[in-house]
DSSP file (Angstrom, degrees, kcal/mol; ACC not computed):
  #  RESIDUE AA STRUCTURE BP1 BP2  ACC     N-H-->O    O-->H-N    N-H-->O    O-->H-N    TCO  KAPPA ALPHA  PHI   PSI    X-CA   Y-CA   Z-CA
    1    1 A M     >        0   0    0      0, 0.0     4,-1.4     0, 0.0     3,-0.2   0.000 360.0 360.0 360.0 -32.2   23.3  -43.4   47.1
    2    2 A K  H  >  +     0   0    0      1,-0.2     4,-1.1     2,-0.2     3,-0.1   0.888 360.0  54.4 -61.9 -40.6   23.9  -45.3   43.9
    3    3 A N  H  > S+     0   0    0      1,-0.2     4,-0.6     2,-0.2     3,-0.3   0.865 103.0  57.3 -60.9 -37.1   25.8  -48.1   45.6
    4    4 A I  H >4 S+     0   0    0      1,-0.2     3,-1.6    -3,-0.2     4,-0.3   0.913 100.5  56.7 -61.4 -43.7   22.9  -48.7   48.0
    5    5 A I  H >< S+     0   0    0     -4,-1.4     3,-1.5     1,-0.3    -1,-0.2   0.833  97.4  63.2 -59.4 -33.5   20.5  -49.3   45.2
    6    6 A Q  H 3< S+     0   0    0     -4,-1.1    -1,-0.3    -3,-0.3    -2,-0.2   0.748  99.0  55.6 -64.0 -23.1   22.7  -52.1   43.9
    7    7 A H  T << S+     0   0    0     -3,-1.6     2,-0.7    -4,-0.6    -1,-0.3   0.461  81.2 100.1 -91.0  -2.2   22.1  -54.0   47.1
    8    8 A I  S <  S-     0   0    0     -3,-1.5     2,-0.5    -4,-0.3    79,-0.1  -0.779  72.2-142.2 -85.0 118.0   18.3  -54.0   46.8
    9    9 A N    >   -     0   0    0     -2,-0.7     3,-1.9    74,-0.2     4,-0.1  -0.709   9.8-150.8 -91.4 121.6   17.6  -57.4   45.4
   10   10 A K  G >  S+     0   0    0     -2,-0.5     3,-1.8     1,-0.3     4,-0.3   0.773  93.5  70.7 -59.5 -28.0   14.8  -57.6   42.8
   11   11 A A  G 3  S+     0   0    0      1,-0.3    -1,-0.3     2,-0.1     3,-0.3   0.737 100.0  48.0 -62.1 -21.9   14.0  -61.2   44.0
   12   12 A F  G <  S+     0   0    0     -3,-1.9    -1,-0.3     1,-0.2    -2,-0.2   0.263  80.5 103.3-102.3  10.9   12.6  -59.6   47.2
   13   13 A D    <   +     0   0    0     -3,-1.8     2,-0.2    -4,-0.1    -1,-0.2   0.847  62.9  79.9 -62.6 -36.1   10.4  -56.9   45.5
   14   14 A H  S  > S-     0   0    0     -4,-0.3     4,-2.4    -3,-0.3     5,-0.2  -0.521  81.3-131.6 -80.0 140.7    7.1  -58.7   46.0
   15   15 A R  H  > S+     0   0    0      1,-0.2     4,-2.1    -2,-0.2    -1,-0.1   0.818 106.3  53.9 -61.1 -32.9    5.5  -58.5   49.4
   16   16 A I  H  > S+     0   0    0      2,-0.2     4,-2.7     1,-0.2    -1,-0.2   0.917 110.0  46.3 -69.8 -41.9    4.9  -62.2   49.6
   17   17 A R  H  > S+     0   0    0      2,-0.2     4,-2.5     1,-0.2     5,-0.2   0.894 112.0  51.9 -65.1 -39.1    8.6  -63.0   48.9
   18   18 A L  H  X S+     0   0    0     -4,-2.4     4,-2.1     1,-0.2    -2,-0.2   0.908 111.8  47.6 -61.2 -42.0    9.5  -60.4   51.5
   19   19 A G  H  X S+     0   0    0     -4,-2.1     4,-2.5     2,-0.2    -2,-0.2   0.914 110.3  50.8 -65.6 -44.8    7.1  -62.1   53.9
   20   20 A I  H  X S+     0   0    0     -4,-2.7     4,-2.3     1,-0.2    -2,-0.2   0.942 113.4  45.1 -58.2 -49.4    8.5  -65.5   53.3
   21   21 A M  H  X S+     0   0    0     -4,-2.5     4,-1.7     1,-0.2    -1,-0.2   0.889 111.9  52.3 -64.9 -39.5   12.1  -64.4   53.8
   22   22 A S  H  X S+     0   0    0     -4,-2.1     4,-0.8    -5,-0.2    -1,-0.2   0.919 110.7  47.6 -62.6 -44.0   11.2  -62.5   56.9
   23   23 A V  H >< S+     0   0    0     -4,-2.5     3,-0.7     1,-0.2     4,-0.5   0.913 113.2  48.2 -62.4 -43.1    9.4  -65.5   58.5
   24   24 A L  H 3< S+     0   0    0     -4,-2.3    52,-0.4     1,-0.2     3,-0.3   0.739 100.4  65.7 -74.1 -21.4   12.3  -67.8   57.6
   25   25 A M  H 3< S+     0   0    0     -4,-1.7    -1,-0.2     1,-0.2    -2,-0.2   0.812 112.7  33.5 -66.2 -28.3   14.9  -65.3   59.1
   26   26 A V  S << S+     0   0    0     -4,-0.8     2,-0.4    -3,-0.7    -1,-0.2   0.370 115.1  61.3-111.6   3.3   13.4  -65.9   62.5
   27   27 A N  S    S-     0   0    0     -4,-0.5    49,-0.3    -3,-0.3     3,-0.1  -0.991  71.1-138.5-130.7 139.7   12.4  -69.5   62.3
   28   28 A E  S    S-     0   0    0     -2,-0.4    48,-0.3     1,-0.3     2,-0.3   0.921  88.6 -17.1 -61.1 -43.7   14.6  -72.6   61.7
   29   29 A S        -     0   0    0     46,-0.1     2,-0.4    -3,-0.1    -1,-0.3  -0.977  60.4-157.6-157.4 157.9   11.9  -74.0   59.3
   30   30 A V  E     -A   74   0A   0     44,-1.9    44,-2.4    -2,-0.3     2,-0.1  -0.999  18.9-128.7-140.9 135.2    8.2  -73.4   58.6
   31   31 A D  E  >  -A   73   0A   0     -2,-0.4     4,-2.6    42,-0.2    42,-0.2  -0.398  30.3-105.4 -83.0 165.3    5.8  -75.8   57.0
   32   32 A F  H  > S+     0   0    0     40,-2.1     4,-2.7     1,-0.2     5,-0.2   0.908 117.1  47.2 -56.0 -50.7    3.6  -74.9   54.0
   33   33 A N  H  > S+     0   0    0      1,-0.2     4,-2.2     2,-0.2    -1,-0.2   0.883 113.0  49.0 -64.5 -38.3    0.3  -74.5   55.9
   34   34 A S  H  > S+     0   0    0      2,-0.2     4,-2.9     1,-0.2    -1,-0.2   0.921 112.4  48.3 -65.3 -42.8    1.9  -72.4   58.7
   35   35 A M  H  X S+     0   0    0     -4,-2.6     4,-2.4     1,-0.2     5,-0.2   0.920 111.4  50.5 -62.6 -43.6    3.5  -70.1   56.1
   36   36 A K  H  X>S+     0   0    0     -4,-2.7     4,-1.5    -5,-0.2     5,-1.4   0.905 113.7  45.1 -60.4 -42.8    0.2  -69.8   54.2
   37   37 A E  H  <5S+     0   0    0     -4,-2.2    -2,-0.2     2,-0.2    -1,-0.2   0.919 112.0  50.7 -68.5 -44.7   -1.6  -68.9   57.5
   38   38 A I  H  <5S+     0   0    0     -4,-2.9    -2,-0.2     1,-0.2    -1,-0.2   0.913 120.2  35.5 -59.0 -44.0    1.1  -66.5   58.7
   39   39 A L  H  <5S-     0   0    0     -4,-2.4    -1,-0.2    -5,-0.2    -2,-0.2   0.647 100.6-132.4 -88.9 -15.6    1.1  -64.6   55.3
   40   40 A G  T  <5 +     0   0    0     -4,-1.5     2,-0.3    -5,-0.2    -3,-0.2   0.934  57.9 135.5  65.2  46.7   -2.7  -65.0   54.6
   41   41 A V      < -     0   0    0     -5,-1.4    -1,-0.2    -6,-0.1     2,-0.1  -0.769  56.1 -99.1-122.8 167.3   -2.1  -66.1   51.0
   42   42 A T     >  -     0   0    0     -2,-0.3     4,-2.5     1,-0.1     5,-0.2  -0.388  34.7-109.7 -80.9 162.8   -3.6  -68.8   48.7
   43   43 A D  H  > S+     0   0    0      1,-0.2     4,-2.9     2,-0.2     5,-0.2   0.941 118.1  45.9 -54.5 -51.8   -1.9  -72.2   48.0
   44   44 A G  H  > S+     0   0    0      1,-0.2     4,-2.1     2,-0.2    -1,-0.2   0.888 112.3  49.8 -63.5 -40.9   -1.1  -71.2   44.4
   45   45 A N  H  > S+     0   0    0      2,-0.2     4,-1.7     1,-0.2    -1,-0.2   0.937 114.3  44.4 -64.0 -47.1    0.2  -67.8   45.3
   46   46 A L  H  X S+     0   0    0     -4,-2.5     4,-2.7     1,-0.2     5,-0.2   0.931 111.9  53.4 -62.5 -45.9    2.5  -69.1   48.0
   47   47 A A  H  X S+     0   0    0     -4,-2.9     4,-2.3    -5,-0.2    -1,-0.2   0.886 107.8  50.0 -58.9 -41.4    3.7  -72.0   45.9
   48   48 A S  H  X S+     0   0    0     -4,-2.1     4,-1.7     1,-0.2    -1,-0.2   0.891 113.8  44.4 -67.7 -38.0    4.8  -69.7   43.0
   49   49 A H  H  X S+     0   0    0     -4,-1.7     4,-2.0     2,-0.2    -2,-0.2   0.862 111.8  52.9 -74.9 -34.9    6.7  -67.4   45.2
   50   50 A I  H  X S+     0   0    0     -4,-2.7     4,-2.6     2,-0.2    -2,-0.2   0.930 108.6  51.4 -60.4 -45.3    8.4  -70.3   47.1
   51   51 A K  H  X S+     0   0    0     -4,-2.3     4,-2.6     1,-0.2    -2,-0.2   0.902 108.2  51.3 -60.5 -42.7    9.4  -71.7   43.7
   52   52 A A  H  X S+     0   0    0     -4,-1.7     4,-1.3     1,-0.2    -1,-0.2   0.907 112.8  45.0 -62.0 -42.6   11.0  -68.4   42.7
   53   53 A L  H  <>S+     0   0    0     -4,-2.0     5,-2.4     2,-0.2     6,-0.8   0.852 112.8  51.4 -70.8 -34.3   13.0  -68.2   45.9
   54   54 A E  H ><5S+     0   0    0     -4,-2.6     3,-1.6     1,-0.2    -2,-0.2   0.900 105.9  54.9 -67.5 -40.4   14.0  -71.8   45.7
   55   55 A T  H 3<5S+     0   0    0     -4,-2.6    -1,-0.2     1,-0.3    -2,-0.2   0.856 107.5  50.0 -60.0 -36.0   15.2  -71.3   42.1
   56   56 A E  T 3<5S-     0   0    0     -4,-1.3    -1,-0.3    -5,-0.2    -2,-0.2   0.454 114.9-121.2 -80.1  -0.9   17.5  -68.4   43.4
   57   57 A T  T < 5S+     0   0    0     -3,-1.6    23,-0.4     2,-0.2    -3,-0.2   0.761  78.6 124.5  61.1  30.3   18.8  -70.8   46.1
   58   58 A F  S   <S+     0   0    0     -5,-2.4    19,-2.3    21,-0.1     2,-0.3   0.732  75.3  24.5 -84.7 -25.4   17.6  -68.5   48.9
   59   59 A I  E    S-B   76   0A   0     -6,-0.8     2,-0.3    17,-0.3    17,-0.2  -0.933  70.5-138.0-135.3 160.2   15.5  -71.2   50.5
   60   60 A T  E     -B   75   0A   0     15,-2.9    15,-1.9    -2,-0.3     2,-0.5  -0.888  13.0-145.3-115.5 152.4   15.5  -75.0   50.6
   61   61 A V  E     -B   74   0A   0     -2,-0.3     2,-0.5    13,-0.2    13,-0.2  -0.969  10.4-169.0-119.4 128.5   12.4  -77.3   50.4
   62   62 A E  E     -B   73   0A   0     11,-2.9    11,-2.8    -2,-0.5     2,-0.4  -0.967   4.8-167.1-120.8 117.4   12.2  -80.5   52.4
   63   63 A K  E     +B   72   0A   0     -2,-0.5     2,-0.3     9,-0.2     9,-0.2  -0.875  21.2 145.9-106.4 135.2    9.3  -82.9   51.5
   64   64 A Q  E     -B   71   0A   0      7,-2.7     7,-3.4    -2,-0.4     2,-0.5  -0.926  42.8-109.0-151.9 174.0    8.4  -85.8   53.8
   65   65 A F  E     -B   70   0A   0     -2,-0.3     2,-0.6     5,-0.2     3,-0.1  -0.950  14.7-162.6-113.3 134.6    5.5  -87.8   55.0
   66   66 A I  E >  S-B   69   0A   0      3,-3.1     3,-1.9    -2,-0.5     2,-0.5  -0.947  79.0 -40.8-112.3 107.5    4.1  -87.5   58.5
   67   67 A G  T 3  S-     0   0    0     -2,-0.6    -2,-0.0     1,-0.2     0, 0.0  -0.657 124.4 -32.9  67.6-123.0    2.0  -90.7   58.8
   68   68 A K  T 3  S+     0   0    0     -2,-0.5    -1,-0.2    -3,-0.1    -3,-0.0   0.313 119.9  99.5-107.2   6.4    0.4  -90.8   55.5
   69   69 A K  E <  S- B   0  66A   0     -3,-1.9    -3,-3.1     1,-0.0     2,-0.1  -0.792  73.9-123.3 -98.1 133.4    0.2  -87.0   55.1
   70   70 A P  E     - B   0  65A   0      0, 0.0     2,-0.4     0, 0.0    -5,-0.2  -0.472  27.6-167.9 -69.4 144.4    2.7  -85.1   52.9
   71   71 A N  E     - B   0  64A   0     -7,-3.4    -7,-2.7    -2,-0.1     2,-0.5  -0.994   5.9-165.9-137.1 128.1    4.5  -82.3   54.8
   72   72 A T  E     - B   0  63A   0     -2,-0.4   -40,-2.1    -9,-0.2     2,-0.3  -0.964   7.9-172.2-118.2 126.2    6.6  -79.7   53.1
   73   73 A K  E     -AB  31  62A   0    -11,-2.8   -11,-2.9    -2,-0.5     2,-0.4  -0.888   7.8-151.9-118.6 149.2    9.0  -77.5   55.2
   74   74 A Y  E     +AB  30  61A   0    -44,-2.4   -44,-1.9    -2,-0.3     2,-0.3  -0.935  12.8 178.8-121.4 142.3   11.0  -74.5   54.1
   75   75 A S  E     - B   0  60A   0    -15,-1.9   -15,-2.9    -2,-0.4     2,-0.3  -0.965  29.9-114.0-136.6 153.8   14.3  -73.2   55.5
   76   76 A I  E     - B   0  59A   0    -52,-0.4   -17,-0.3   -48,-0.3   -18,-0.1  -0.684  29.7-134.1 -86.0 141.8   16.5  -70.2   54.5
   77   77 A T     >  -     0   0    0    -19,-2.3     4,-2.8    -2,-0.3     5,-0.2  -0.526  23.9-110.9 -87.3 161.0   20.0  -71.0   53.1
   78   78 A P  H  > S+     0   0    0      0, 0.0     4,-2.2     0, 0.0     5,-0.2   0.900 123.2  51.3 -56.6 -38.8   23.1  -69.2   54.3
   79   79 A F  H  > S+     0   0    0    -22,-0.2     4,-2.5     2,-0.2     5,-0.2   0.909 111.0  47.5 -63.2 -42.8   23.2  -67.6   50.8
   80   80 A G  H  > S+     0   0    0    -23,-0.4     4,-2.7     2,-0.2     5,-0.2   0.895 110.1  52.1 -65.6 -41.2   19.6  -66.5   51.2
   81   81 A R  H  X S+     0   0    0     -4,-2.8     4,-2.3     2,-0.2    -2,-0.2   0.921 112.6  45.5 -60.7 -45.0   20.2  -65.2   54.7
   82   82 A K  H  X S+     0   0    0     -4,-2.2     4,-2.3    -5,-0.2    -2,-0.2   0.931 114.4  47.6 -64.4 -47.0   23.1  -63.1   53.5
   83   83 A A  H  X S+     0   0    0     -4,-2.5     4,-2.0     1,-0.2    -2,-0.2   0.905 113.8  47.0 -62.8 -42.3   21.3  -61.8   50.4
   84   84 A F  H  X S+     0   0    0     -4,-2.7     4,-2.7     2,-0.2    -1,-0.2   0.896 111.0  51.5 -68.4 -39.7   18.2  -60.9   52.4
   85   85 A Q  H  X S+     0   0    0     -4,-2.3     4,-2.7    -5,-0.2    -2,-0.2   0.903 110.1  49.6 -63.6 -40.7   20.3  -59.1   55.1
   86   86 A E  H  X S+     0   0    0     -4,-2.3     4,-2.2     2,-0.2    -1,-0.2   0.898 110.9  50.8 -63.1 -39.7   22.0  -57.1   52.5
   87   87 A H  H  X S+     0   0    0     -4,-2.0     4,-2.2     2,-0.2    -2,-0.2   0.939 112.5  45.0 -62.1 -48.9   18.6  -56.2   51.0
   88   88 A I  H  X S+     0   0    0     -4,-2.7     4,-2.6     1,-0.2    -2,-0.2   0.909 112.1  52.1 -63.3 -43.4   17.3  -55.1   54.4
   89   89 A N  H  X S+     0   0    0     -4,-2.7     4,-2.2     1,-0.2    -1,-0.2   0.900 109.6  49.7 -60.0 -41.2   20.5  -53.1   55.2
   90   90 A A  H  X S+     0   0    0     -4,-2.2     4,-2.2   -83,-0.3    -1,-0.2   0.909 110.7  49.5 -65.8 -41.7   20.2  -51.3   51.8
   91   91 A L  H  X S+     0   0    0     -4,-2.2     4,-2.5     1,-0.2    -2,-0.2   0.917 110.4  50.6 -62.6 -42.5   16.6  -50.4   52.5
   92   92 A E  H  X S+     0   0    0     -4,-2.6     4,-2.4     1,-0.2    -2,-0.2   0.901 109.7  50.5 -61.9 -41.0   17.4  -49.1   55.9
   93   93 A K  H  X>S+     0   0    0     -4,-2.2     5,-2.4     2,-0.2     4,-1.0   0.897 110.5  49.7 -64.5 -39.8   20.2  -46.9   54.5
   94   94 A L  H ><5S+     0   0    0     -4,-2.2     3,-0.5     2,-0.2    -2,-0.2   0.933 111.6  48.3 -63.5 -44.7   17.8  -45.5   51.9
   95   95 A I  H 3<5S+     0   0    0     -4,-2.5    -2,-0.2     1,-0.2    -1,-0.2   0.893 114.0  46.3 -61.9 -40.7   15.3  -44.7   54.6
   96   96 A Q  H 3<5S-     0   0    0     -4,-2.4    -1,-0.2    -5,-0.2    -2,-0.2   0.617 111.2-122.8 -78.3 -12.2   17.9  -43.1   56.8
   97   97 A G  T <<5       0   0    0     -4,-1.0    -3,-0.2    -3,-0.5    -4,-0.1   0.763 360.0 360.0  76.9  25.3   19.3  -41.1   53.8
   98   98 A N      <       0   0    0     -5,-2.4    -4,-0.2    -6,-0.2    -5,-0.1   0.442 360.0 360.0 -89.0 360.0   22.8  -42.5   54.2
């Protein structure tokens, strides 16, 4: 059981970060407003958690302009996908008692 705990990643402890990673696992990319709407969070709250995940290199941020409007999109990195999958697998093992 001790080994399982080592695979639970502290970076995913917060529900918003868990939500961000879950959304990005099943979408190629998601823009800021869509992510905010999906998770039901404020701009500032989302931005701070995005920054934390970006710092860990779990996600990438792509900023561009569509017409004259700024657009920010997020994608999961291969490293982030692997880390999140290990986190989910460890949680499942704990739940199952393995």
